[in-house]
Structures are given as C-alpha cells and as structure tokens.
DOTIMAR-648618 format. One record per residue: residue in three letters; x, y, z of N, C-alpha, C in turn. Coordinates in steps of 0.02 Angstrom, whole numbers, padded with zeros to 5 digits, always signed. Example, Ala and Ser with C-alpha at 12.3 -4.5 7.8 and 13.67 -1.06 7.14 Angstrom:
% residues 2
ALA+00660-00284+00390+00615-00225+00390+00660-00165+00390SER+00642-00112+00354+00684-00053+00357+00645+00002+00394
END
This chain:
% residues 84
UNK+00260-00749+00508+00273-00697+00554+00245-00628+00526UNK+00249-00621+00464+00236-00553+00436+00158-00545+00447UNK+00121-00603+00436+00045-00600+00439+00025-00582+00520UNK+00064-00616+00562+00056-00601+00632+00062-00533+00658UNK+00122-00502+00627+00131-00429+00639+00074-00384+00607UNK+00050-00402+00548-00006-00366+00521-00068-00371+00569UNK-00077-00433+00597-00139-00448+00642-00126-00406+00707UNK-00067-00400+00739-00055-00353+00791-00080-00281+00774UNK-00052-00259+00718-00069-00186+00696-00148-00173+00684UNK-00172-00222+00649-00244-00214+00633-00292-00223+00698UNK-00263-00272+00738-00315-00281+00797-00308-00231+00847UNK-00247-00198+00847-00238-00134+00893-00278-00074+00869UNK-00278-00065+00801-00311-00008+00769-00389-00023+00775UNK-00417-00078+00756-00486-00089+00753-00512-00107+00823UNK-00472-00118+00876-00496-00125+00941-00504-00061+00984UNK-00489-00006+00954-00492+00056+00985-00523+00112+00938UNK-00580+00133+00955-00619+00178+00910-00581+00238+00902UNK-00548+00269+00945-00510+00331+00936-00462+00326+00883UNK-00419+00271+00890-00359+00251+00842-00390+00235+00776UNK-00445+00198+00772-00473+00185+00707-00495+00251+00673UNK-00527+00287+00710-00547+00360+00680-00490+00399+00652UNK-00434+00398+00695-00374+00434+00677-00345+00399+00616UNK-00339+00330+00602-00321+00300+00546-00360+00313+00487UNK-00425+00325+00495-00467+00344+00441-00448+00412+00416UNK-00435+00454+00467-00415+00527+00446-00357+00522+00403UNK-00298+00481+00423-00242+00476+00390-00248+00439+00324UNK-00296+00395+00313-00304+00354+00256-00365+00384+00206UNK-00380+00438+00228-00438+00474+00188-00502+00429+00190UNK-00517+00398+00246-00575+00356+00257-00568+00279+00226UNK-00508+00271+00205-00496+00191+00181-00491+00146+00242UNK-00520+00081+00231-00513+00034+00282-00452-00012+00269UNK-00425-00043+00323-00372-00089+00310-00400-00164+00298UNK-00454-00173+00331-00482-00245+00333-00541-00248+00275UNK-00533-00308+00250-00583-00318+00195-00613-00383+00207UNK-00674-00394+00202-00707-00464+00208-00693-00508+00151UNK-00668-00567+00162-00668-00624+00118-00689-00682+00134UNK-00709-00730+00084-00740-00795+00103-00692-00839+00143UNK-00629-00833+00121-00576-00880+00160-00537-00844+00207UNK-00521-00871+00263-00479-00837+00315-00412-00815+00288UNK-00381-00862+00243-00318-00843+00212-00319-00781+00170UNK-00372-00782+00135-00382-00725+00088-00392-00657+00126UNK-00430-00661+00182-00435-00601+00224-00370-00582+00255UNK-00326-00630+00281-00257-00613+00300-00215-00580+00248UNK-00215-00611+00192-00181-00585+00132-00200-00506+00116UNK-00267-00498+00111-00288-00430+00087-00274-00379+00143UNK-00282-00405+00208-00269-00361+00256-00184-00339+00257UNK-00146-00390+00244-00076-00376+00238-00061-00329+00179UNK-00089-00346+00125-00080-00300+00066-00103-00229+00078UNK-00164-00222+00116-00181-00152+00128-00136-00119+00180UNK-00108-00151+00228-00062-00123+00278+00001-00102+00236UNK+00032-00147+00191+00086-00130+00151+00070-00071+00113UNK+00017-00074+00079-00002-00015+00037-00007+00058+00077UNK-00025+00045+00141-00035+00110+00184+00020+00112+00235UNK+00081+00081+00221+00135+00076+00276+00158+00152+00287UNK+00167+00193+00246+00195+00263+00261+00135+00298+00294UNK+00075+00305+00274+00024+00332+00304+00020+00308+00378UNK+00025+00242+00385+00016+00215+00460+00079+00239+00500UNK+00134+00239+00472+00194+00265+00507+00183+00336+00528UNK+00150+00377+00484+00141+00448+00495+00097+00450+00552UNK+00048+00403+00551-00012+00414+00605+00016+00397+00669UNK+00058+00341+00673+00089+00322+00740+00133+00374+00767UNK+00172+00405+00719+00223+00455+00741+00196+00526+00750UNK+00125+00541+00733+00097+00603+00730+00088+00629+00813UNK+00094+00700+00814+00080+00721+00882+00018+00704+00910UNK-00030+00695+00870-00097+00684+00895-00099+00613+00930UNK-00068+00565+00898-00063+00495+00929-00011+00496+00982UNK+00044+00524+00970+00100+00521+01025+00078+00562+01089UNK+00032+00606+01080+00006+00648+01133-00046+00611+01176UNK-00066+00549+01159-00114+00510+01196-00082+00454+01233UNK-00074+00476+01294-00036+00424+01333-00076+00353+01348UNK-00142+00355+01343-00176+00295+01349-00162+00248+01294UNK-00147+00266+01233-00129+00219+01182-00057+00209+01170UNK-00021+00263+01188+00063+00258+01176+00087+00216+01232UNK+00057+00214+01289+00078+00170+01351+00054+00103+01356UNK-00003+00092+01315-00036+00028+01319+00016-00023+01276UNK+00025-00088+01312+00072-00134+01286+00058-00150+01211UNK-00005-00158+01187-00021-00176+01117-00008-00117+01078UNK-00013-00053+01104-00001+00002+01066+00072+00014+01049UNK+00110-00001+01107+00184-00006+01096+00209-00054+01043UNK+00175-00109+01044+00196-00162+01000+00176-00141+00929UNK+00116-00109+00917+00096-00087+00855+00142-00035+00824UNK+00165+00009+00873+00209+00071+00850+00278+00039+00827UNK+00294-00018+00857+00363-00042+00843+00367-00076+00776UNK+00308-00099+00758+00303-00140+00697+00306-00089+00635
END
C-alpha cells in the first residue's frame, strides 16, 4: 500500500511538466525517481526519496503557487496526490 501511494505521487509529479518543475524548485533540483536494475529496487529508492523529501513535497502541495493552479488542484490524480 505504501509503495502504491508513492507511485501515485511520483506518477502525478512526473506526468505533469509544470508540477515537476515546481517540485525541482522545492527540492533544489533533486529528482525523486532513480533508475535501478530491478523494478523492486526502483520502487524502494523512489519510496525512500519521497520519504526523505516528505516535508518539501508537503510544502510544495500546500504552496500558493500550487494551490492557485486549478488545473492541477481540481485534477482527480492531483487531489489524490495532495491527500497522500
């Protein structure tokens, strides 16, 4: 379940260029996703990265810049990512 939630957040962020650029602004250019040989390793590394950046991501999703963009805040996947 935790990995599925991480997938929702990372898929939403990486599926929208504007949100990805905003995330990079909040993480000082750091990526959440890392390539790995095994799929499980990729999931684990992504989960670890999201956990490490949890506060930064919460700040991004609650920022006036993000909240002011109705396209993403009213998007069902965006709403789900914000709840997580």
